[in-house]
N, C-alpha and C positions, 0 to 999 in steps of 0.2 A: 611517429605518433600512430597509435591504433585508432582506426575509425570504423564505426559501425553505423549502418543506415537502417532505419525502421520506417516503413511506408504503410500508410493507411488511406482508405478512401471513405469519405462520409457522403451518404446519399440521402436526400430528403425523400420520404415516402408519402406522408400526408400530415395535415395538421401540424402538430409540434413534434412529430416522430421522424426517425430516420434509421439508417443502418450504417454501422461502422464495419468495414471489411478490412481484414489484414491482408498483407501481400500474399499470404498462402491460402486465402479464401475463407478463413474462419470469420464468422459474423456475430455481431452483437446488436440487438435492437435497442435503440436509445430514444430518449425523449427529454423534454424539459421536465424537471421534477414537479410533483404536485404542489409544492410550495410556491411555484411560479406558474400555476395554472396548467400544468401538463397532466397527462393521464397517468394513472398508477400502473404498475406492472412492468415498467421498462427501466433499464439502467439509465441513469442520468450522468452528464459529464461530471457533476459534483461527486457522485458515488464512485465513478471511475478514477477521479483524482485521488480521493481518499484511499481507494483500494490499491492504486498504484504505489502509494507510500507503504501501506501495510504489507503488500505482497513483495515489494522490493526489500523491506526489512527482513521478511522471512527468508527469501532466497539468498540474501547476503549472509544471514545467520547460518543457513544450511551449508553454504560454501565452507565456512570455518569448521562446522561440525564434521562434515565429511572429510575434509582435508586432514583433520586430527583424529579420525577414527573413534569419535566418542559415540557411545550408544545412546541415541535419543529415543525415548519411549513415546512422547507426544509433544506437540507444539501447537499453539493456537494464539492468535492475537485478535484483539477487537480494537477497531479504530473509530474515533469520532472526530469529524472535521467541523470546525465552527466557521460559519460565514457571517460577516457583519458588513453593514453599509458604512463606508468611510468617505470622508470628504475628498472630492476631486477624482475619486476612482470608481465610486459606486460600490457594488458588492465584491468582496474579496474574502478568501480564506485567511483568517487571522491566526488560527492555530489548529494543529491536529494532535490529538492524544492517542497514543497506542499503548494498550495494556497487553503484555505478553505473559502467557503461562506456558512453562516448559516442564517436562518431567523426564528425569534421567534414571538410569539403572542403578547407579551407585552414588553414595554421598560424596565421594571424592571428586565426582564430576561436576558438582554444583558450581564451584568456583570457575571451572573451565567454561561452563555454559554461560555464566554471567559475563565472563571476558568476551566470549563470542558474540553475545548480545550487544555489548558495548562496541565491539569492532563493526558489527553490522550497522549500528547506528552511525558510526563514523564514516563508513564507506558506501552506504546505500546511495546508488546513483540518483534515484529519484529525489530523495531527501536533499542531496547535495545540489540539485538542480532548481530548487525553489527557495525563496526567502521566507516561507511560512514557518512560524515557530512550531517545531515538532518536539513533543516530549514523550519519552518512552519509559513506562514503568514495567518492571518485570517481577515475576514470581517463579522461582525455580525450586522444584522439589524432587526428591528421589523416591523411587517406588518402594 
């Protein structure tokens, strides 16, 4: 079995703010989101959760693109996470919608890119590690 370990440190700084530090020293200032009376201008755990899903889908997709030597012109995704209050659990993410737009060099690569997007959705580590409903919509065009 392959095992990978990821370490972070979270340190409170003041009020509802803190710093997340990766094992290699990179840092992100975080806070409770304004929706829950936190200050604006900081990353929230909720944004980091949604961005983890979105960025994992992208990096999983790029694995297949690079492995198959397909020329990608551009890629972007936009993700929206929905939080709702549920009985006996409090607030939880109930779903995350990811809208992907990709552009390729040639028409014949469109189907390949759609296949790679489906594979990314299937194999994304972060998506596979949560029971939140994740839906991915994609738009692939050629230049």
